[in-house]
C-alpha atoms as a printed R data frame, in Angstrom:
    type eleno elety resid chain resno       x       y      z
1   ATOM     1    CA   MET     A     1 -19.751  62.967 13.544
2   ATOM     2    CA   ALA     A     2 -21.005  66.196 12.004
3   ATOM     3    CA   SER     A     3 -22.810  68.690 14.206
4   ATOM     4    CA   PRO     A     4 -26.554  68.873 13.570
5   ATOM     5    CA   THR     A     5 -27.772  71.650 11.307
6   ATOM     6    CA   PRO     A     6 -29.288  74.405 13.462
7   ATOM     7    CA   PRO     A     7 -33.047  74.818 13.096
8   ATOM     8    CA   ILE     A     8 -34.334  77.595 10.860
9   ATOM     9    CA   PHE     A     9 -34.479  80.742 12.973
10  ATOM    10    CA   ASP     A    10 -37.424  83.130 12.801
11  ATOM    11    CA   PRO     A    11 -36.276  86.619 13.899
12  ATOM    12    CA   GLU     A    12 -39.918  87.707 14.265
13  ATOM    13    CA   ALA     A    13 -40.782  85.023 16.818
14  ATOM    14    CA   ALA     A    14 -40.547  85.612 20.548
15  ATOM    15    CA   LEU     A    15 -37.471  84.157 22.239
16  ATOM    16    CA   PRO     A    16 -37.870  81.645 25.089
17  ATOM    17    CA   GLY     A    17 -38.546  83.098 28.509
18  ATOM    18    CA   ALA     A    18 -36.775  82.331 31.765
19  ATOM    19    CA   PRO     A    19 -36.934  78.708 32.952
20  ATOM    20    CA   ASP     A    20 -39.745  77.923 35.392
21  ATOM    21    CA   PRO     A    21 -38.698  76.928 37.987
22  ATOM    22    CA   TRP     A    22 -35.672  79.193 37.696
23  ATOM    23    CA   ARG     A    23 -32.220  77.781 36.987
24  ATOM    24    CA   GLY     A    24 -29.038  79.325 35.675
25  ATOM    25    CA   SER     A    25 -28.395  78.937 31.959
26  ATOM    26    CA   THR     A    26 -26.225  76.110 30.670
27  ATOM    27    CA   MET     A    27 -23.499  76.147 28.032
28  ATOM    28    CA   PRO     A    28 -24.964  77.195 24.668
29  ATOM    29    CA   PRO     A    29 -25.019  74.342 22.142
30  ATOM    30    CA   SER     A    30 -21.913  74.253 19.970
31  ATOM    31    CA   ARG     A    31 -22.122  75.096 16.282
32  ATOM    32    CA   PRO     A    32 -19.389  74.465 13.711
33  ATOM    33    CA   GLY     A    33 -19.711  77.969 12.262
34  ATOM    34    CA   PRO     A    34 -22.040  80.898 11.755
35  ATOM    35    CA   PRO     A    35 -24.826  81.672 12.094
36  ATOM    36    CA   TRP     A    36 -23.988  81.648 15.766
37  ATOM    37    CA   LEU     A    37 -26.657  81.991 18.401
38  ATOM    38    CA   MET     A    38 -25.266  85.514 18.789
39  ATOM    39    CA   THR     A    39 -26.021  86.098 15.094
40  ATOM    40    CA   GLU     A    40 -29.627  85.074 15.630
41  ATOM    41    CA   MET     A    41 -30.007  87.194 18.771
42  ATOM    42    CA   ILE     A    42 -28.900  90.298 16.851
43  ATOM    43    CA   ALA     A    43 -31.391  89.472 14.092
44  ATOM    44    CA   ALA     A    44 -34.155  89.095 16.696
45  ATOM    45    CA   GLU     A    45 -33.609  92.484 18.314
46  ATOM    46    CA   PRO     A    46 -35.785  94.759 16.116
47  ATOM    47    CA   ALA     A    47 -38.924  92.660 16.602
48  ATOM    48    CA   LEU     A    48 -38.115  92.074 20.277
49  ATOM    49    CA   ALA     A    49 -37.871  95.841 20.790
50  ATOM    50    CA   GLY     A    50 -41.347  96.372 19.395
51  ATOM    51    CA   ARG     A    51 -42.865  93.679 21.619
52  ATOM    52    CA   LEU     A    52 -41.142  94.839 24.799
53  ATOM    53    CA   LEU     A    53 -41.875  98.541 24.340
54  ATOM    54    CA   ARG     A    54 -45.550  97.873 23.627
55  ATOM    55    CA   ARG     A    55 -45.905  95.805 26.782
56  ATOM    56    CA   LEU     A    56 -44.022  98.267 28.993
57  ATOM    57    CA   ALA     A    57 -46.119 101.207 27.756
58  ATOM    58    CA   ALA     A    58 -49.089 100.088 29.863
59  ATOM    59    CA   ASP     A    59 -50.106 102.731 32.400
60  ATOM    60    CA   ASP     A    60 -50.775 100.042 35.013
61  ATOM    61    CA   GLY     A    61 -47.687  97.968 34.195
62  ATOM    62    CA   PRO     A    62 -44.354  97.413 35.932
63  ATOM    63    CA   ALA     A    63 -42.482 100.128 34.019
64  ATOM    64    CA   ALA     A    64 -45.077 102.713 35.008
65  ATOM    65    CA   GLY     A    65 -44.848 101.515 38.597
66  ATOM    66    CA   LEU     A    66 -41.077 101.910 38.620
67  ATOM    67    CA   ALA     A    67 -41.407 105.388 37.123
68  ATOM    68    CA   ALA     A    68 -43.827 106.383 39.886
69  ATOM    69    CA   GLU     A    69 -41.387 105.110 42.496
70  ATOM    70    CA   ILE     A    70 -38.509 107.043 40.913
71  ATOM    71    CA   LEU     A    71 -40.593 110.221 40.979
72  ATOM    72    CA   ALA     A    72 -41.526 109.704 44.628
73  ATOM    73    CA   VAL     A    73 -37.937 109.051 45.685
74  ATOM    74    CA   ALA     A    74 -36.653 112.047 43.737
75  ATOM    75    CA   ALA     A    75 -39.368 114.295 45.190
76  ATOM    76    CA   ALA     A    76 -38.261 113.284 48.669
77  ATOM    77    CA   GLY     A    77 -34.703 114.313 47.823
78  ATOM    78    CA   ASP     A    78 -33.397 110.761 48.218
79  ATOM    79    CA   PRO     A    79 -30.706 109.143 46.022
80  ATOM    80    CA   ILE     A    80 -31.249 106.722 43.145
81  ATOM    81    CA   ARG     A    81 -28.594 104.212 42.099
82  ATOM    82    CA   VAL     A    82 -28.427 101.631 39.288
83  ATOM    83    CA   VAL     A    83 -26.119  98.622 39.712
84  ATOM    84    CA   GLY     A    84 -24.918  95.691 37.615
85  ATOM    85    CA   CYS     A    85 -21.960  93.536 36.523
86  ATOM    86    CA   GLY     A    86 -20.379  92.961 33.113
87  ATOM    87    CA   THR     A    87 -22.796  93.641 30.268
88  ATOM    88    CA   SER     A    88 -25.420  94.461 32.887
89  ATOM    89    CA   GLU     A    89 -23.046  97.026 34.405
90  ATOM    90    CA   HIS     A    90 -22.856  98.785 31.042
91  ATOM    91    CA   ALA     A    91 -26.640  98.559 30.785
92  ATOM    92    CA   ALA     A    92 -26.822 100.053 34.300
93  ATOM    93    CA   GLN     A    93 -24.609 102.946 33.206
94  ATOM    94    CA   ALA     A    94 -26.780 103.470 30.140
95  ATOM    95    CA   SER     A    95 -29.982 103.203 32.184
96  ATOM    96    CA   ALA     A    96 -28.758 105.798 34.672
97  ATOM    97    CA   LEU     A    97 -28.144 108.206 31.785
98  ATOM    98    CA   ILE     A    98 -31.516 107.510 30.149
99  ATOM    99    CA   LEU     A    99 -33.515 107.778 33.387
100 ATOM   100    CA   GLY     A   100 -31.538 110.759 34.617
101 ATOM   101    CA   HIS     A   101 -32.112 112.671 31.387
102 ATOM   102    CA   ALA     A   102 -35.871 112.157 31.700
103 ATOM   103    CA   LEU     A   103 -35.975 112.943 35.415
104 ATOM   104    CA   LEU     A   104 -33.735 116.014 35.344
105 ATOM   105    CA   ARG     A   105 -35.307 117.638 32.279
106 ATOM   106    CA   GLY     A   106 -35.958 121.232 33.297
107 ATOM   107    CA   ARG     A   107 -35.446 120.516 37.003
108 ATOM   108    CA   SER     A   108 -32.728 121.539 39.444
109 ATOM   109    CA   ASP     A   109 -34.294 120.126 42.597
110 ATOM   110    CA   VAL     A   110 -33.375 116.450 42.130
111 ATOM   111    CA   ALA     A   111 -30.020 114.679 42.298
112 ATOM   112    CA   PRO     A   112 -28.531 112.887 39.267
113 ATOM   113    CA   ILE     A   113 -29.048 109.135 39.060
114 ATOM   114    CA   GLU     A   114 -25.810 107.277 39.777
115 ATOM   115    CA   ALA     A   115 -24.491 104.054 38.231
116 ATOM   116    CA   VAL     A   116 -22.278 101.901 40.472
117 ATOM   117    CA   GLN     A   117 -20.538  98.590 39.839
118 ATOM   118    CA   ALA     A   118 -22.446  95.989 41.848
119 ATOM   119    CA   PHE     A   119 -19.570  94.642 43.978
120 ATOM   120    CA   GLU     A   120 -18.612  98.153 45.018
121 ATOM   121    CA   ALA     A   121 -22.261  98.904 45.776
122 ATOM   122    CA   ALA     A   122 -22.414  95.813 47.983
123 ATOM   123    CA   LEU     A   123 -19.386  96.983 49.963
124 ATOM   124    CA   ALA     A   124 -20.693 100.544 50.363
125 ATOM   125    CA   PRO     A   125 -24.493 100.261 50.255
126 ATOM   126    CA   GLN     A   126 -26.658 103.270 49.643
127 ATOM   127    CA   GLN     A   127 -28.512 104.529 52.708
128 ATOM   128    CA   GLY     A   128 -32.150 105.008 51.749
129 ATOM   129    CA   GLY     A   129 -33.580 106.021 48.400
130 ATOM   130    CA   LEU     A   130 -33.878 103.502 45.577
131 ATOM   131    CA   VAL     A   131 -31.428 100.958 44.154
132 ATOM   132    CA   ILE     A   132 -32.239  99.381 40.788
133 ATOM   133    CA   GLY     A   133 -30.391  96.218 39.820
134 ATOM   134    CA   ILE     A   134 -29.787  95.106 36.225
135 ATOM   135    CA   SER     A   135 -29.255  91.361 35.834
136 ATOM   136    CA   HIS     A   136 -30.294  89.438 32.735
137 ATOM   137    CA   GLU     A   137 -30.955  86.106 34.455
138 ATOM   138    CA   GLY     A   138 -31.288  87.430 38.011
139 ATOM   139    CA   GLY     A   139 -28.613  85.150 39.438
140 ATOM   140    CA   THR     A   140 -25.509  87.375 39.464
141 ATOM   141    CA   TRP     A   141 -23.855  87.049 42.864
142 ATOM   142    CA   ALA     A   142 -22.471  90.579 43.215
143 ATOM   143    CA   THR     A   143 -25.668  92.237 41.983
144 ATOM   144    CA   ASN     A   144 -27.784  90.241 44.404
145 ATOM   145    CA   ARG     A   145 -25.397  91.086 47.261
146 ATOM   146    CA   ALA     A   146 -25.682  94.761 46.332
147 ATOM   147    CA   LEU     A   147 -29.478  94.560 46.437
148 ATOM   148    CA   GLU     A   148 -29.408  92.729 49.772
149 ATOM   149    CA   ALA     A   149 -27.022  95.286 51.263
150 ATOM   150    CA   ALA     A   150 -29.081  98.204 49.973
151 ATOM   151    CA   ARG     A   151 -32.270  96.790 51.424
152 ATOM   152    CA   ALA     A   152 -30.581  96.202 54.782
153 ATOM   153    CA   ALA     A   153 -29.394  99.825 54.705
154 ATOM   154    CA   GLY     A   154 -32.938 101.116 54.271
155 ATOM   155    CA   SER     A   155 -33.160 101.497 50.494
156 ATOM   156    CA   ARG     A   156 -36.088 100.484 48.362
157 ATOM   157    CA   THR     A   157 -34.987  98.004 45.688
158 ATOM   158    CA   ALA     A   158 -36.001  97.032 42.166
159 ATOM   159    CA   LEU     A   159 -34.672  94.639 39.531
160 ATOM   160    CA   VAL     A   160 -34.796  94.602 35.739
161 ATOM   161    CA   THR     A   161 -34.438  90.972 34.662
162 ATOM   162    CA   VAL     A   162 -35.806  88.424 32.232
163 ATOM   163    CA   GLY     A   163 -38.201  86.655 34.615
164 ATOM   164    CA   GLY     A   164 -39.772  87.026 38.036
165 ATOM   165    CA   GLY     A   165 -38.706  83.689 39.518
166 ATOM   166    CA   SER     A   166 -34.981  84.334 39.919
167 ATOM   167    CA   PRO     A   167 -33.009  84.639 43.181
168 ATOM   168    CA   GLY     A   168 -32.556  88.357 42.492
169 ATOM   169    CA   ALA     A   169 -36.299  88.888 42.062
170 ATOM   170    CA   ALA     A   170 -36.877  87.449 45.526
171 ATOM   171    CA   LEU     A   171 -34.639  90.132 47.062
172 ATOM   172    CA   VAL     A   172 -36.389  93.254 45.789
173 ATOM   173    CA   ASP     A   173 -39.537  95.279 46.295
174 ATOM   174    CA   ARG     A   174 -40.297  95.651 42.592
175 ATOM   175    CA   VAL     A   175 -39.469  93.610 39.452
176 ATOM   176    CA   VAL     A   176 -39.675  94.684 35.807
177 ATOM   177    CA   THR     A   177 -39.381  91.658 33.556
178 ATOM   178    CA   THR     A   178 -38.108  91.690 29.981
179 ATOM   179    CA   ASP     A   179 -39.539  88.202 29.290
180 ATOM   180    CA   GLU     A   180 -37.268  86.989 26.455
181 ATOM   181    CA   MET     A   181 -33.972  85.315 27.268
182 ATOM   182    CA   ASP     A   182 -30.676  85.670 25.432
183 ATOM   183    CA   GLN     A   183 -29.656  82.301 24.019
184 ATOM   184    CA   SER     A   184 -25.939  83.160 23.722
185 ATOM   185    CA   TRP     A   185 -23.554  83.800 26.602
186 ATOM   186    CA   CYS     A   186 -22.100  86.668 24.560
187 ATOM   187    CA   HIS     A   187 -25.075  88.775 25.557
188 ATOM   188    CA   THR     A   188 -26.673  91.058 22.995
189 ATOM   189    CA   VAL     A   189 -30.361  90.824 23.907
190 ATOM   190    CA   GLY     A   190 -29.133  90.959 27.504
191 ATOM   191    CA   TYR     A   191 -27.715  94.441 26.796
192 ATOM   192    CA   LEU     A   192 -30.562  95.786 24.662
193 ATOM   193    CA   SER     A   193 -33.462  94.679 26.897
194 ATOM   194    CA   PRO     A   194 -32.592  96.852 29.926
195 ATOM   195    CA   LEU     A   195 -31.921  99.828 27.621
196 ATOM   196    CA   LEU     A   196 -35.410  99.389 26.207
197 ATOM   197    CA   THR     A   197 -36.796  99.067 29.727
198 ATOM   198    CA   ALA     A   198 -35.077 102.278 30.825
199 ATOM   199    CA   THR     A   199 -36.413 104.018 27.714
200 ATOM   200    CA   ALA     A   200 -39.955 102.874 28.529
201 ATOM   201    CA   VAL     A   201 -39.637 103.962 32.179
202 ATOM   202    CA   ALA     A   202 -38.276 107.314 30.969
203 ATOM   203    CA   GLY     A   203 -41.349 107.597 28.756
204 ATOM   204    CA   HIS     A   204 -43.569 107.258 31.809
205 ATOM   205    CA   LEU     A   205 -41.458 109.860 33.629
206 ATOM   206    CA   ARG     A   206 -41.935 112.303 30.746
207 ATOM   207    CA   GLY     A   207 -45.513 111.397 29.928
208 ATOM   208    CA   ARG     A   208 -44.613 110.406 26.371
209 ATOM   209    CA   GLN     A   209 -43.805 106.848 25.386
210 ATOM   210    CA   PRO     A   210 -41.271 105.943 22.674
211 ATOM   211    CA   GLU     A   211 -42.821 104.773 19.430
212 ATOM   212    CA   PRO     A   212 -42.146 101.000 19.193
213 ATOM   213    CA   ASP     A   213 -42.138 100.987 15.389
214 ATOM   214    CA   ALA     A   214 -39.589 103.819 15.294
215 ATOM   215    CA   VAL     A   215 -37.240 101.965 17.629
216 ATOM   216    CA   ARG     A   216 -37.723  98.775 15.661
217 ATOM   217    CA   ALA     A   217 -36.946 100.607 12.411
218 ATOM   218    CA   ALA     A   218 -33.751 102.131 13.832
219 ATOM   219    CA   LEU     A   219 -32.498  98.743 15.029
220 ATOM   220    CA   ALA     A   220 -33.357  97.203 11.660
221 ATOM   221    CA   ASP     A   221 -31.472 100.015  9.960
222 ATOM   222    CA   GLY     A   222 -28.430  99.143 12.068
223 ATOM   223    CA   ALA     A   223 -28.711  95.539 10.905
224 ATOM   224    CA   THR     A   224 -28.200  96.637  7.287
225 ATOM   225    CA   GLY     A   225 -24.597  97.460  8.156
226 ATOM   226    CA   ALA     A   226 -23.341  93.871  8.085
227 ATOM   227    CA   ALA     A   227 -21.204  94.412  4.975
228 ATOM   228    CA   ARG     A   228 -19.542  97.475  6.514
229 ATOM   229    CA   ALA     A   229 -19.021  95.540  9.736
230 ATOM   230    CA   GLU     A   230 -17.239  92.840  7.755
231 ATOM   231    CA   VAL     A   231 -14.952  95.391  6.092
232 ATOM   232    CA   GLY     A   232 -14.050  96.858  9.463
233 ATOM   233    CA   ALA     A   233 -13.611  93.451 11.063
234 ATOM   234    CA   THR     A   234 -11.315  92.283  8.275
235 ATOM   235    CA   SER     A   235  -9.108  95.342  8.794
236 ATOM   236    CA   LEU     A   236  -9.078  95.147 12.600
237 ATOM   237    CA   ALA     A   237  -8.819  91.377 13.059
238 ATOM   238    CA   ALA     A   238  -5.019  91.253 12.816
239 ATOM   239    CA   SER     A   239  -4.573  93.810 15.591
240 ATOM   240    CA   VAL     A   240  -2.785  92.673 18.724
241 ATOM   241    CA   HIS     A   241  -4.740  95.209 20.751
242 ATOM   242    CA   LEU     A   242  -7.915  97.181 20.119
243 ATOM   243    CA   LEU     A   243  -8.920 100.515 21.630
244 ATOM   244    CA   VAL     A   244 -12.488 101.807 21.732
245 ATOM   245    CA   ILE     A   245 -12.928 105.530 22.338
246 ATOM   246    CA   ALA     A   246 -16.051 107.566 23.062
247 ATOM   247    CA   SER     A   247 -17.401 110.603 24.853
248 ATOM   248    CA   GLY     A   248 -20.605 111.554 26.636
249 ATOM   249    CA   ALA     A   249 -23.525 109.147 26.418
250 ATOM   250    CA   ASP     A   250 -21.537 106.895 24.068
251 ATOM   251    CA   ARG     A   251 -19.215 105.742 26.855
252 ATOM   252    CA   PRO     A   252 -21.372 102.824 28.095
253 ATOM   253    CA   ALA     A   253 -21.619 101.591 24.492
254 ATOM   254    CA   ALA     A   254 -17.833 101.801 24.124
255 ATOM   255    CA   ARG     A   255 -17.350  99.798 27.310
256 ATOM   256    CA   GLU     A   256 -19.828  97.236 26.042
257 ATOM   257    CA   LEU     A   257 -18.028  96.944 22.685
258 ATOM   258    CA   ALA     A   258 -14.723  96.391 24.478
259 ATOM   259    CA   LEU     A   259 -16.254  93.612 26.588
260 ATOM   260    CA   LYS     A   260 -18.042  92.028 23.633
261 ATOM   261    CA   VAL     A   261 -14.867  91.887 21.535
262 ATOM   262    CA   GLU     A   262 -12.903  90.251 24.347
263 ATOM   263    CA   GLU     A   263 -15.660  87.714 25.075
264 ATOM   264    CA   ALA     A   264 -16.396  86.872 21.461
265 ATOM   265    CA   THR     A   265 -13.019  87.120 19.725
266 ATOM   266    CA   TRP     A   266 -10.410  86.950 22.536
267 ATOM   267    CA   LEU     A   267  -8.764  90.097 21.189
268 ATOM   268    CA   PRO     A   268  -7.480  92.273 24.083
269 ATOM   269    CA   THR     A   269  -9.572  95.451 23.994
270 ATOM   270    CA   THR     A   270  -9.597  98.591 26.117
271 ATOM   271    CA   MET     A   271 -12.100 101.406 26.402
272 ATOM   272    CA   ARG     A   272 -10.767 104.932 26.800
273 ATOM   273    CA   ASP     A   273 -12.625 108.188 27.116
274 ATOM   274    CA   LEU     A   274 -11.973 110.249 23.991
275 ATOM   275    CA   GLU     A   275 -10.035 112.939 25.829
276 ATOM   276    CA   THR     A   276  -8.139 110.381 27.918
277 ATOM   277    CA   PHE     A   277  -6.951 108.662 24.744
278 ATOM   278    CA   LEU     A   278  -5.668 111.958 23.378
279 ATOM   279    CA   HIS     A   279  -4.043 112.856 26.663
280 ATOM   280    CA   GLY     A   280  -1.630 109.986 27.053
281 ATOM   281    CA   HIS     A   281  -2.321 106.584 25.498
282 ATOM   282    CA   LEU     A   282  -0.973 107.013 21.982
283 ATOM   283    CA   PRO     A   283   2.594 105.967 23.014
284 ATOM   284    CA   ALA     A   284   1.351 102.403 23.595
285 ATOM   285    CA   THR     A   285  -0.136 102.153 20.095
286 ATOM   286    CA   GLY     A   286   1.137 101.739 16.555
287 ATOM   287    CA   PRO     A   287   0.469  99.840 13.321
288 ATOM   288    CA   GLU     A   288  -0.249  96.688 15.325
289 ATOM   289    CA   SER     A   289  -3.158  98.420 17.111
290 ATOM   290    CA   GLY     A   290  -6.764  98.967 16.071
291 ATOM   291    CA   LEU     A   291  -9.106 101.790 17.002
292 ATOM   292    CA   VAL     A   292 -12.910 102.148 17.011
293 ATOM   293    CA   LEU     A   293 -14.579 105.503 17.621
294 ATOM   294    CA   ILE     A   294 -18.244 105.622 18.680
295 ATOM   295    CA   LEU     A   295 -19.911 109.006 18.223
296 ATOM   296    CA   THR     A   296 -23.713 109.221 18.276
297 ATOM   297    CA   ASP     A   297 -24.383 111.586 21.202
298 ATOM   298    CA   ALA     A   298 -26.048 114.738 19.821
299 ATOM   299    CA   ASP     A   299 -25.322 116.760 22.963
300 ATOM   300    CA   GLY     A   300 -22.228 118.883 22.400
301 ATOM   301    CA   LEU     A   301 -21.695 117.100 19.105
302 ATOM   302    CA   GLU     A   302 -19.603 119.768 17.393
303 ATOM   303    CA   ALA     A   303 -17.098 119.894 20.253
304 ATOM   304    CA   ARG     A   304 -16.969 116.089 20.477
305 ATOM   305    CA   ALA     A   305 -16.527 115.778 16.706
306 ATOM   306    CA   GLU     A   306 -13.676 118.283 16.750
307 ATOM   307    CA   ARG     A   307 -11.786 116.234 19.333
308 ATOM   308    CA   ALA     A   308 -12.684 112.998 17.548
309 ATOM   309    CA   ALA     A   309 -11.174 114.364 14.329
310 ATOM   310    CA   GLU     A   310  -7.980 115.154 16.223
311 ATOM   311    CA   ALA     A   311  -7.948 111.631 17.687
312 ATOM   312    CA   LEU     A   312  -8.367 110.042 14.254
313 ATOM   313    CA   ALA     A   313  -5.643 112.249 12.784
314 ATOM   314    CA   ALA     A   314  -3.328 111.287 15.640
315 ATOM   315    CA   ALA     A   315  -4.155 107.624 15.063
316 ATOM   316    CA   ARG     A   316  -3.204 107.941 11.394
317 ATOM   317    CA   SER     A   317   0.127 109.520 12.378
318 ATOM   318    CA   VAL     A   318   1.176 106.399 14.280
319 ATOM   319    CA   GLY     A   319  -0.383 103.920 11.870
320 ATOM   320    CA   LEU     A   320  -3.451 102.712 13.785
321 ATOM   321    CA   ARG     A   321  -6.169 100.984 11.803
322 ATOM   322    CA   ALA     A   322  -9.199 103.108 12.722
323 ATOM   323    CA   MET     A   323 -12.906 102.779 12.049
324 ATOM   324    CA   ALA     A   324 -15.948 104.607 13.394
325 ATOM   325    CA   ILE     A   325 -19.570 103.978 14.385
326 ATOM   326    CA   LEU     A   326 -21.300 107.296 13.688
327 ATOM   327    CA   SER     A   327 -24.681 108.965 13.574
328 ATOM   328    CA   ASP     A   328 -25.427 110.753 10.329
329 ATOM   329    CA   ALA     A   329 -24.778 114.098 12.021
330 ATOM   330    CA   ALA     A   330 -21.417 112.936 13.338
331 ATOM   331    CA   HIS     A   331 -20.485 111.481  9.947
332 ATOM   332    CA   ALA     A   332 -21.178 114.862  8.306
333 ATOM   333    CA   LEU     A   333 -18.882 116.621 10.774
334 ATOM   334    CA   LEU     A   334 -16.113 114.044 10.249
335 ATOM   335    CA   LEU     A   335 -16.165 113.763  6.448
336 ATOM   336    CA   ASP     A   336 -12.444 114.505  6.174
337 ATOM   337    CA   ALA     A   337 -11.344 112.495  9.216
338 ATOM   338    CA   PRO     A   338  -9.321 109.354  8.397
339 ATOM   339    CA   THR     A   339 -11.125 106.062  9.042
340 ATOM   340    CA   PRO     A   340  -9.171 103.583  6.885
341 ATOM   341    CA   ALA     A   341 -11.029 100.600  8.371
342 ATOM   342    CA   GLY     A   342 -14.371 102.089  7.366
343 ATOM   343    CA   ARG     A   343 -17.493 103.468  9.001
344 ATOM   344    CA   MET     A   344 -20.778 102.072 10.258
345 ATOM   345    CA   ARG     A   345 -24.023 104.031 10.433
346 ATOM   346    CA   ALA     A   346 -25.851 104.344 13.748
347 ATOM   347    CA   ALA     A   347 -29.437 105.527 13.324
348 ATOM   348    CA   PRO     A   348 -31.126 107.139 16.369
349 ATOM   349    CA   PRO     A   349 -34.815 106.185 16.623
350 ATOM   350    CA   ALA     A   350 -37.208 108.874 15.412
351 ATOM   351    CA   GLY     A   351 -38.899 110.711 18.253
352 ATOM   352    CA   LEU     A   352 -36.204 110.020 20.830
353 ATOM   353    CA   ASP     A   353 -33.503 112.379 22.009
354 ATOM   354    CA   GLY     A   354 -30.738 112.457 24.596
355 ATOM   355    CA   PRO     A   355 -28.923 109.349 25.809
356 ATOM   356    CA   ALA     A   356 -31.706 106.948 24.774
357 ATOM   357    CA   ALA     A   357 -31.401 108.015 21.128
358 ATOM   358    CA   ALA     A   358 -27.611 107.700 21.137
359 ATOM   359    CA   LEU     A   359 -27.402 104.422 23.023
360 ATOM   360    CA   LEU     A   360 -30.115 102.630 21.060
361 ATOM   361    CA   ALA     A   361 -28.506 103.812 17.812
362 ATOM   362    CA   SER     A   362 -25.198 102.085 18.553
363 ATOM   363    CA   VAL     A   363 -26.535  98.753 19.865
364 ATOM   364    CA   VAL     A   364 -26.740  96.774 16.631
365 ATOM   365    CA   PRO     A   365 -23.649  98.263 14.947
366 ATOM   366    CA   LEU     A   366 -21.373  97.438 17.885
367 ATOM   367    CA   GLN     A   367 -22.807  93.929 18.094
368 ATOM   368    CA   LEU     A   368 -22.509  93.319 14.352
369 ATOM   369    CA   LEU     A   369 -18.896  94.476 14.390
370 ATOM   370    CA   THR     A   370 -18.173  92.041 17.206
371 ATOM   371    CA   GLU     A   371 -19.906  89.157 15.453
372 ATOM   372    CA   ARG     A   372 -18.027  89.787 12.197
373 ATOM   373    CA   LEU     A   373 -14.734  90.031 14.088
374 ATOM   374    CA   ALA     A   374 -15.469  86.589 15.534
375 ATOM   375    CA   ARG     A   375 -16.038  85.239 12.026
376 ATOM   376    CA   VAL     A   376 -12.791  86.681 10.695
377 ATOM   377    CA   ARG     A   377 -10.790  85.518 13.707
378 ATOM   378    CA   GLY     A   378 -12.398  82.054 13.663
379 ATOM   379    CA   THR     A   379 -13.860  82.124 17.170
380 ATOM   380    CA   ASN     A   380 -17.276  81.010 18.373
381 ATOM   381    CA   PRO     A   381 -18.718  83.882 20.431
382 ATOM   382    CA   ASP     A   382 -21.510  81.946 22.134
383 ATOM   383    CA   PRO     A   383 -19.633  80.113 24.944
384 ATOM   384    CA   ILE     A   384 -17.247  83.067 25.630
385 ATOM   385    CA   ARG     A   385 -14.397  80.531 25.467
386 ATOM   386    CA   ARG     A   386 -15.783  78.377 28.276
387 ATOM   387    CA   ASP     A   387 -15.949  75.456 25.872
388 ATOM   388    CA   GLN     A   388 -12.199  75.190 26.567
389 ATOM   389    CA   ALA     A   389 -11.226  73.538 29.846
390 ATOM   390    CA   ALA     A   390  -8.946  76.219 31.293
391 ATOM   391    CA   TRP     A   391 -11.429  79.023 30.638
392 ATOM   392    CA   LEU     A   392 -14.305  76.905 31.943
393 ATOM   393    CA   GLU     A   393 -12.390  76.322 35.185
394 ATOM   394    CA   ALA     A   394 -11.558  80.022 35.414
395 ATOM   395    CA   GLY     A   395 -15.194  80.940 34.896
396 ATOM   396    CA   GLN     A   396 -16.297  78.542 37.612
397 ATOM   397    CA   ARG     A   397 -14.000  80.232 40.128
398 ATOM   398    CA   HIS     A   398 -16.302  83.226 40.442
399 ATOM   399    CA   ARG     A   399 -19.880  83.124 41.637
């Protein structure tokens, strides 16, 4: 019996919210081929960004409240930590960079904001200050344990999540909801939404909100790179191992690309810091390996581009298939660097700078590359292989 044709998807329409009453998501419905649910989630992101940023700009809203709490904690000299698991861990790392950049601008009297993997944070809870959890559905066991442990240790707690009725929301002092739920288990919206939330909170910290239309336009610009993503995916798909390299604020994005590729395409993928890759990992690579460079961070760009050019030249020497996700400025500095698998453009939103500009620029390109790799490799990204019995059993062995 043929699978039903998926309904026509409107990328401008709001996605469903969290179930009420709350329940964990179930296996995404199976489709015989693209467009996957992941495909539709990527297409929905520009409009979603506009809606979320407009709502979080309110001076009496939850993002403003979290910003006020961050300022109060920082003024008291107390620590701030952001925690998460999986995609939400990478969003926590990105959020710490975005919030820290806004908080530390021109100041030397406050401590940097720290990102910590949730299980480790549960085992060594922060004493006092503020702990912010990132959890798309609000039901992640380790993240909720980290929030419980932090609260017991005297910390204030907050959660960025899709809805306010989750188990995680019941554990914290403050909730910022993102309202629209990712329909695929290969989370894309689940990565973008907390980055947008952090950008909005940072806007309240700085007294200047991001322009929703500018962010929407940058994400839409990234979506025009589908053809380049397909070229890169076709070149990289035969690799037996993929490396993703990055520096500075691009590192959370590189970690997220590595996770996305493994979830969606089952291709073993490793993230390495740019300098770490140069320092000792080339011996394990060769013509059977693929390489993706992400370079969008404008801070120290010339120095990063110089090392990136050396990494790409080294990759060519041993036969790696290499491609790059680059800002326009990075592309200009790397015109002569070898990227035989092609390049994708990452457009920072107008009016933003620092980590927020870099991290929002790379969201759609890294997700499109993943989705096209899944097409070329013939895998369905939505169930992250849990539609197969062994991987379903393995997934059920963790909470």
